[in-house]
PDB file with one MODEL, atoms N, CA, C and O in Angstrom:
MODEL        1
ATOM      1  N   MET A   1     -35.164   6.686   7.414  1.00  0.00           N
ATOM      2  CA  MET A   1     -33.940   7.608   7.386  1.00  0.00           C
ATOM      3  C   MET A   1     -32.876   6.648   8.076  1.00  0.00           C
ATOM      4  O   MET A   1     -31.845   6.317   7.490  1.00  0.00           O
ATOM      5  N   LYS A   2     -33.247   6.154   9.575  1.00  0.00           N
ATOM      6  CA  LYS A   2     -32.200   5.603  10.131  1.00  0.00           C
ATOM      7  C   LYS A   2     -31.896   4.127   9.420  1.00  0.00           C
ATOM      8  O   LYS A   2     -30.777   3.692   9.693  1.00  0.00           O
ATOM      9  N   LYS A   3     -32.569   3.429   8.703  1.00  0.00           N
ATOM     10  CA  LYS A   3     -32.423   2.180   8.376  1.00  0.00           C
ATOM     11  C   LYS A   3     -31.434   2.782   7.192  1.00  0.00           C
ATOM     12  O   LYS A   3     -30.267   2.391   7.195  1.00  0.00           O
ATOM     13  N   ILE A   4     -31.828   3.643   6.266  1.00  0.00           N
ATOM     14  CA  ILE A   4     -30.966   4.011   5.119  1.00  0.00           C
ATOM     15  C   ILE A   4     -29.461   4.372   5.624  1.00  0.00           C
ATOM     16  O   ILE A   4     -28.458   4.173   4.940  1.00  0.00           O
ATOM     17  N   ALA A   5     -29.462   4.797   6.611  1.00  0.00           N
ATOM     18  CA  ALA A   5     -27.903   5.340   7.202  1.00  0.00           C
ATOM     19  C   ALA A   5     -27.312   4.104   7.281  1.00  0.00           C
ATOM     20  O   ALA A   5     -26.325   3.868   6.584  1.00  0.00           O
ATOM     21  N   ARG A   6     -27.846   3.136   8.156  1.00  0.00           N
ATOM     22  CA  ARG A   6     -27.537   1.692   8.869  1.00  0.00           C
ATOM     23  C   ARG A   6     -26.833   0.972   7.345  1.00  0.00           C
ATOM     24  O   ARG A   6     -25.720   0.493   7.125  1.00  0.00           O
ATOM     25  N   GLY A   7     -27.761   1.114   6.677  1.00  0.00           N
ATOM     26  CA  GLY A   7     -27.411   0.147   5.227  1.00  0.00           C
ATOM     27  C   GLY A   7     -26.107   0.804   4.773  1.00  0.00           C
ATOM     28  O   GLY A   7     -25.126   0.063   4.711  1.00  0.00           O
ATOM     29  N   GLU A   8     -25.960   2.105   4.443  1.00  0.00           N
ATOM     30  CA  GLU A   8     -24.829   2.611   3.731  1.00  0.00           C
ATOM     31  C   GLU A   8     -23.787   2.499   4.585  1.00  0.00           C
ATOM     32  O   GLU A   8     -22.678   2.540   4.052  1.00  0.00           O
ATOM     33  N   ILE A   9     -23.844   2.318   6.227  1.00  0.00           N
ATOM     34  CA  ILE A   9     -22.731   2.024   6.986  1.00  0.00           C
ATOM     35  C   ILE A   9     -22.254   0.880   6.708  1.00  0.00           C
ATOM     36  O   ILE A   9     -21.034   0.845   6.546  1.00  0.00           O
ATOM     37  N   GLY A  10     -23.039  -0.428   6.558  1.00  0.00           N
ATOM     38  CA  GLY A  10     -23.262  -1.601   6.270  1.00  0.00           C
ATOM     39  C   GLY A  10     -22.090  -1.743   4.783  1.00  0.00           C
ATOM     40  O   GLY A  10     -21.048  -2.376   4.616  1.00  0.00           O
ATOM     41  N   ILE A  11     -22.807  -0.911   3.999  1.00  0.00           N
ATOM     42  CA  ILE A  11     -22.201  -1.170   2.581  1.00  0.00           C
ATOM     43  C   ILE A  11     -20.660  -0.533   2.565  1.00  0.00           C
ATOM     44  O   ILE A  11     -19.771  -1.014   1.862  1.00  0.00           O
ATOM     45  N   SER A  12     -20.501   0.422   3.288  1.00  0.00           N
ATOM     46  CA  SER A  12     -19.162   1.269   3.650  1.00  0.00           C
ATOM     47  C   SER A  12     -18.354   0.072   4.065  1.00  0.00           C
ATOM     48  O   SER A  12     -17.516  -0.494   3.363  1.00  0.00           O
ATOM     49  N   ALA A  13     -18.698  -0.241   5.274  1.00  0.00           N
ATOM     50  CA  ALA A  13     -17.904  -1.377   6.029  1.00  0.00           C
ATOM     51  C   ALA A  13     -17.449  -2.632   5.165  1.00  0.00           C
ATOM     52  O   ALA A  13     -16.292  -3.052   5.159  1.00  0.00           O
ATOM     53  N   ASN A  14     -18.429  -3.143   4.485  1.00  0.00           N
ATOM     54  CA  ASN A  14     -18.238  -4.276   3.316  1.00  0.00           C
ATOM     55  C   ASN A  14     -16.979  -3.784   2.360  1.00  0.00           C
ATOM     56  O   ASN A  14     -15.887  -4.351   2.313  1.00  0.00           O
ATOM     57  N   ALA A  15     -17.355  -2.628   1.618  1.00  0.00           N
ATOM     58  CA  ALA A  15     -16.657  -2.098   1.068  1.00  0.00           C
ATOM     59  C   ALA A  15     -15.005  -1.930   1.704  1.00  0.00           C
ATOM     60  O   ALA A  15     -14.094  -2.529   1.134  1.00  0.00           O
ATOM     61  N   ALA A  16     -14.745  -1.111   2.860  1.00  0.00           N
ATOM     62  CA  ALA A  16     -13.842  -1.084   3.440  1.00  0.00           C
ATOM     63  C   ALA A  16     -13.045  -2.561   3.565  1.00  0.00           C
ATOM     64  O   ALA A  16     -11.820  -2.622   3.460  1.00  0.00           O
ATOM     65  N   LEU A  17     -13.994  -3.895   3.834  1.00  0.00           N
ATOM     66  CA  LEU A  17     -13.444  -4.956   3.997  1.00  0.00           C
ATOM     67  C   LEU A  17     -12.592  -5.422   2.531  1.00  0.00           C
ATOM     68  O   LEU A  17     -11.409  -5.734   2.399  1.00  0.00           O
ATOM     69  N   LEU A  18     -13.716  -5.331   1.492  1.00  0.00           N
ATOM     70  CA  LEU A  18     -13.178  -5.948   0.422  1.00  0.00           C
ATOM     71  C   LEU A  18     -11.942  -5.082  -0.189  1.00  0.00           C
ATOM     72  O   LEU A  18     -11.237  -5.592  -1.060  1.00  0.00           O
ATOM     73  N   VAL A  19     -11.655  -3.558   0.356  1.00  0.00           N
ATOM     74  CA  VAL A  19     -10.630  -2.989   0.090  1.00  0.00           C
ATOM     75  C   VAL A  19      -9.059  -3.704   0.614  1.00  0.00           C
ATOM     76  O   VAL A  19      -8.028  -4.078   0.056  1.00  0.00           O
ATOM     77  N   MET A  20      -9.565  -3.635   1.949  1.00  0.00           N
ATOM     78  CA  MET A  20      -8.497  -4.397   2.727  1.00  0.00           C
ATOM     79  C   MET A  20      -8.002  -5.437   2.418  1.00  0.00           C
ATOM     80  O   MET A  20      -6.788  -5.635   2.477  1.00  0.00           O
ATOM     81  N   LEU A  21      -9.283  -6.724   1.835  1.00  0.00           N
ATOM     82  CA  LEU A  21      -8.675  -8.020   1.269  1.00  0.00           C
ATOM     83  C   LEU A  21      -7.747  -7.695  -0.010  1.00  0.00           C
ATOM     84  O   LEU A  21      -6.750  -8.330  -0.351  1.00  0.00           O
ATOM     85  N   ALA A  22      -8.312  -6.541  -0.650  1.00  0.00           N
ATOM     86  CA  ALA A  22      -7.665  -6.418  -2.029  1.00  0.00           C
ATOM     87  C   ALA A  22      -6.343  -5.964  -1.874  1.00  0.00           C
ATOM     88  O   ALA A  22      -5.475  -6.411  -2.623  1.00  0.00           O
ATOM     89  N   VAL A  23      -6.045  -5.065  -0.927  1.00  0.00           N
ATOM     90  CA  VAL A  23      -4.584  -4.575  -0.567  1.00  0.00           C
ATOM     91  C   VAL A  23      -3.994  -5.616   0.133  1.00  0.00           C
ATOM     92  O   VAL A  23      -2.846  -5.565  -0.307  1.00  0.00           O
ATOM     93  N   ILE A  24      -4.018  -6.455   0.871  1.00  0.00           N
ATOM     94  CA  ILE A  24      -3.736  -7.722   0.955  1.00  0.00           C
ATOM     95  C   ILE A  24      -3.203  -8.622  -0.040  1.00  0.00           C
ATOM     96  O   ILE A  24      -2.086  -9.139  -0.008  1.00  0.00           O
ATOM     97  N   LEU A  25      -3.947  -8.744  -0.785  1.00  0.00           N
ATOM     98  CA  LEU A  25      -3.833  -9.805  -2.096  1.00  0.00           C
ATOM     99  C   LEU A  25      -2.688  -9.031  -2.797  1.00  0.00           C
ATOM    100  O   LEU A  25      -1.604  -9.539  -3.084  1.00  0.00           O
ATOM    101  N   LEU A  26      -3.095  -7.561  -3.079  1.00  0.00           N
ATOM    102  CA  LEU A  26      -2.250  -7.052  -4.225  1.00  0.00           C
ATOM    103  C   LEU A  26      -1.030  -6.793  -4.096  1.00  0.00           C
ATOM    104  O   LEU A  26      -0.178  -7.016  -4.957  1.00  0.00           O
ATOM    105  N   VAL A  27      -0.764  -6.109  -2.590  1.00  0.00           N
ATOM    106  CA  VAL A  27       0.638  -5.682  -2.069  1.00  0.00           C
ATOM    107  C   VAL A  27       1.526  -6.669  -2.385  1.00  0.00           C
ATOM    108  O   VAL A  27       2.255  -6.324  -3.315  1.00  0.00           O
ATOM    109  N   PRO A  28       1.759  -7.845  -1.938  1.00  0.00           N
ATOM    110  CA  PRO A  28       2.570  -8.698  -2.462  1.00  0.00           C
ATOM    111  C   PRO A  28       2.956  -8.931  -3.991  1.00  0.00           C
ATOM    112  O   PRO A  28       4.109  -8.921  -4.423  1.00  0.00           O
ATOM    113  N   PHE A  29       1.963  -9.112  -4.629  1.00  0.00           N
ATOM    114  CA  PHE A  29       1.916  -9.111  -5.906  1.00  0.00           C
ATOM    115  C   PHE A  29       2.376  -7.651  -6.681  1.00  0.00           C
ATOM    116  O   PHE A  29       2.962  -7.790  -7.755  1.00  0.00           O
ATOM    117  N   ALA A  30       2.192  -6.585  -6.301  1.00  0.00           N
ATOM    118  CA  ALA A  30       2.532  -5.579  -6.688  1.00  0.00           C
ATOM    119  C   ALA A  30       4.212  -5.500  -6.251  1.00  0.00           C
ATOM    120  O   ALA A  30       4.903  -4.990  -7.133  1.00  0.00           O
ATOM    121  N   MET A  31       4.897  -5.903  -5.107  1.00  0.00           N
ATOM    122  CA  MET A  31       5.707  -6.043  -4.842  1.00  0.00           C
ATOM    123  C   MET A  31       6.913  -6.719  -5.844  1.00  0.00           C
ATOM    124  O   MET A  31       7.940  -6.238  -6.320  1.00  0.00           O
ATOM    125  N   ASN A  32       6.192  -8.272  -5.945  1.00  0.00           N
ATOM    126  CA  ASN A  32       6.806  -9.085  -6.739  1.00  0.00           C
ATOM    127  C   ASN A  32       6.999  -8.526  -8.009  1.00  0.00           C
ATOM    128  O   ASN A  32       8.092  -8.593  -8.570  1.00  0.00           O
ATOM    129  N   PHE A  33       5.871  -7.896  -8.584  1.00  0.00           N
ATOM    130  CA  PHE A  33       5.734  -7.211 -10.248  1.00  0.00           C
ATOM    131  C   PHE A  33       6.791  -6.469 -10.245  1.00  0.00           C
ATOM    132  O   PHE A  33       7.604  -6.798 -11.109  1.00  0.00           O
ATOM    133  N   SER A  34       7.246  -5.115  -9.247  1.00  0.00           N
ATOM    134  CA  SER A  34       7.940  -4.287  -9.270  1.00  0.00           C
ATOM    135  C   SER A  34       9.095  -4.966  -9.142  1.00  0.00           C
ATOM    136  O   SER A  34       9.849  -4.733 -10.088  1.00  0.00           O
ATOM    137  N   ALA A  35       9.580  -5.796  -8.258  1.00  0.00           N
ATOM    138  CA  ALA A  35      10.846  -6.317  -8.050  1.00  0.00           C
ATOM    139  C   ALA A  35      11.255  -6.984  -9.509  1.00  0.00           C
ATOM    140  O   ALA A  35      12.345  -6.730 -10.022  1.00  0.00           O
ATOM    141  N   HIS A  36      10.215  -7.924 -10.181  1.00  0.00           N
ATOM    142  CA  HIS A  36      10.793  -8.259 -11.388  1.00  0.00           C
ATOM    143  C   HIS A  36      10.746  -7.524 -12.575  1.00  0.00           C
ATOM    144  O   HIS A  36      10.928  -8.148 -13.620  1.00  0.00           O
ATOM    145  N   LEU A  37      10.495  -6.062 -12.633  1.00  0.00           N
ATOM    146  CA  LEU A  37      10.692  -5.247 -13.293  1.00  0.00           C
ATOM    147  C   LEU A  37      11.957  -4.510 -13.000  1.00  0.00           C
ATOM    148  O   LEU A  37      12.655  -4.096 -13.926  1.00  0.00           O
ATOM    149  N   ILE A  38      12.251  -4.348 -11.862  1.00  0.00           N
ATOM    150  CA  ILE A  38      13.652  -3.881 -11.419  1.00  0.00           C
ATOM    151  C   ILE A  38      14.443  -4.876 -11.974  1.00  0.00           C
ATOM    152  O   ILE A  38      15.304  -4.624 -12.817  1.00  0.00           O
ATOM    153  N   SER A  39      14.212  -5.967 -11.567  1.00  0.00           N
ATOM    154  CA  SER A  39      15.332  -7.017 -12.254  1.00  0.00           C
ATOM    155  C   SER A  39      15.363  -7.185 -13.687  1.00  0.00           C
ATOM    156  O   SER A  39      16.476  -7.221 -14.212  1.00  0.00           O
ATOM    157  N   GLY A  40      14.179  -7.311 -14.522  1.00  0.00           N
ATOM    158  CA  GLY A  40      14.361  -7.413 -15.669  1.00  0.00           C
ATOM    159  C   GLY A  40      14.811  -6.088 -16.546  1.00  0.00           C
ATOM    160  O   GLY A  40      15.382  -6.227 -17.627  1.00  0.00           O
ATOM    161  N   MET A  41      14.542  -4.951 -16.058  1.00  0.00           N
ATOM    162  CA  MET A  41      15.592  -3.789 -16.551  1.00  0.00           C
ATOM    163  C   MET A  41      17.052  -4.024 -16.003  1.00  0.00           C
ATOM    164  O   MET A  41      17.795  -3.210 -16.551  1.00  0.00           O
ATOM    165  N   THR A  42      17.424  -4.462 -15.528  1.00  0.00           N
ATOM    166  CA  THR A  42      18.839  -4.575 -14.944  1.00  0.00           C
ATOM    167  C   THR A  42      19.397  -5.702 -15.822  1.00  0.00           C
ATOM    168  O   THR A  42      20.449  -5.617 -16.456  1.00  0.00           O
ATOM    169  N   HIS A  43      18.603  -6.738 -15.794  1.00  0.00           N
ATOM    170  CA  HIS A  43      19.033  -7.949 -16.842  1.00  0.00           C
ATOM    171  C   HIS A  43      19.039  -7.533 -18.246  1.00  0.00           C
ATOM    172  O   HIS A  43      19.988  -7.726 -19.006  1.00  0.00           O
ATOM    173  N   ASN A  44      17.922  -6.945 -18.564  1.00  0.00           N
ATOM    174  CA  ASN A  44      17.835  -6.536 -20.014  1.00  0.00           C
ATOM    175  C   ASN A  44      19.109  -5.904 -20.275  1.00  0.00           C
ATOM    176  O   ASN A  44      19.881  -6.487 -21.036  1.00  0.00           O
ATOM    177  N   SER A  45      19.476  -4.702 -19.713  1.00  0.00           N
ATOM    178  CA  SER A  45      20.615  -4.054 -19.925  1.00  0.00           C
ATOM    179  C   SER A  45      21.748  -4.667 -20.146  1.00  0.00           C
ATOM    180  O   SER A  45      22.490  -4.416 -21.096  1.00  0.00           O
ATOM    181  N   SER A  46      21.967  -5.585 -19.205  1.00  0.00           N
ATOM    182  CA  SER A  46      23.184  -6.378 -19.400  1.00  0.00           C
ATOM    183  C   SER A  46      22.799  -7.516 -20.538  1.00  0.00           C
ATOM    184  O   SER A  46      23.814  -8.008 -21.030  1.00  0.00           O
ATOM    185  N   ALA A  47      21.507  -8.067 -21.090  1.00  0.00           N
ATOM    186  CA  ALA A  47      21.597  -8.896 -21.832  1.00  0.00           C
ATOM    187  C   ALA A  47      21.876  -8.203 -23.166  1.00  0.00           C
ATOM    188  O   ALA A  47      22.558  -8.733 -24.043  1.00  0.00           O
ATOM    189  N   THR A  48      21.375  -7.118 -23.269  1.00  0.00           N
ATOM    190  CA  THR A  48      21.436  -6.482 -24.694  1.00  0.00           C
ATOM    191  C   THR A  48      23.168  -5.991 -24.594  1.00  0.00           C
ATOM    192  O   THR A  48      23.783  -5.974 -25.660  1.00  0.00           O
ATOM    193  N   GLU A  49      23.864  -5.627 -23.395  1.00  0.00           N
ATOM    194  CA  GLU A  49      25.281  -5.713 -23.768  1.00  0.00           C
ATOM    195  C   GLU A  49      25.821  -6.694 -24.401  1.00  0.00           C
ATOM    196  O   GLU A  49      26.394  -6.569 -25.483  1.00  0.00           O
ATOM    197  N   GLU A  50      25.674  -7.824 -23.738  1.00  0.00           N
ATOM    198  CA  GLU A  50      26.140  -9.216 -23.932  1.00  0.00           C
ATOM    199  C   GLU A  50      25.927  -9.626 -25.637  1.00  0.00           C
ATOM    200  O   GLU A  50      26.834 -10.123 -26.305  1.00  0.00           O
ATOM    201  N   SER A  51      24.863  -9.383 -26.054  1.00  0.00           N
ATOM    202  CA  SER A  51      24.069  -9.439 -27.553  1.00  0.00           C
ATOM    203  C   SER A  51      24.887  -8.644 -28.293  1.00  0.00           C
ATOM    204  O   SER A  51      25.324  -9.104 -29.348  1.00  0.00           O
ATOM    205  N   ILE A  52      25.227  -7.383 -27.905  1.00  0.00           N
ATOM    206  CA  ILE A  52      26.055  -6.491 -28.609  1.00  0.00           C
ATOM    207  C   ILE A  52      27.505  -6.667 -28.673  1.00  0.00           C
ATOM    208  O   ILE A  52      28.265  -6.188 -29.514  1.00  0.00           O
ATOM    209  N   SER A  53      27.795  -7.425 -27.663  1.00  0.00           N
ATOM    210  CA  SER A  53      29.510  -7.525 -27.533  1.00  0.00           C
ATOM    211  C   SER A  53      29.921  -8.912 -28.070  1.00  0.00           C
ATOM    212  O   SER A  53      31.093  -9.164 -28.350  1.00  0.00           O
ATOM    213  N   GLN A  54      28.781  -9.927 -28.222  1.00  0.00           N
ATOM    214  CA  GLN A  54      28.962 -10.997 -28.794  1.00  0.00           C
ATOM    215  C   GLN A  54      27.770 -11.487 -29.659  1.00  0.00           C
ATOM    216  O   GLN A  54      26.862 -12.256 -29.341  1.00  0.00           O
ATOM    217  N   PRO A  55      28.027 -10.783 -30.957  1.00  0.00           N
ATOM    218  CA  PRO A  55      27.126 -11.315 -31.921  1.00  0.00           C
ATOM    219  C   PRO A  55      27.230 -12.613 -32.941  1.00  0.00           C
ATOM    220  O   PRO A  55      26.458 -13.069 -33.785  1.00  0.00           O
ATOM    221  N   ASP A  56      28.460 -12.971 -32.503  1.00  0.00           N
ATOM    222  CA  ASP A  56      28.802 -13.936 -33.529  1.00  0.00           C
ATOM    223  C   ASP A  56      28.510 -15.391 -32.972  1.00  0.00           C
ATOM    224  O   ASP A  56      28.500 -16.314 -33.786  1.00  0.00           O
ATOM    225  N   HIS A  57      28.300 -15.616 -31.797  1.00  0.00           N
ATOM    226  CA  HIS A  57      27.778 -16.764 -31.282  1.00  0.00           C
ATOM    227  C   HIS A  57      26.493 -17.110 -31.458  1.00  0.00           C
ATOM    228  O   HIS A  57      26.155 -18.080 -30.780  1.00  0.00           O
ATOM    229  N   HIS A  58      25.656 -16.634 -32.148  1.00  0.00           N
ATOM    230  CA  HIS A  58      24.072 -16.964 -32.527  1.00  0.00           C
ATOM    231  C   HIS A  58      24.270 -17.459 -33.985  1.00  0.00           C
ATOM    232  O   HIS A  58      23.299 -17.816 -34.652  1.00  0.00           O
TER     233      HIS A  58
ENDMDL
END
């Protein structure tokens, strides 16, 4: 019983370390991804306006 409890604690500690590593690795990526999405949305809206206002240059 005690060994099983210690094993579960060790597994949860390893899982917590893995989660912390994943958060540390993924948070900057997620922030960059959201920043690219926001800039992409703004650039896409301006690009579509430019393509609509200037169709004869292509």
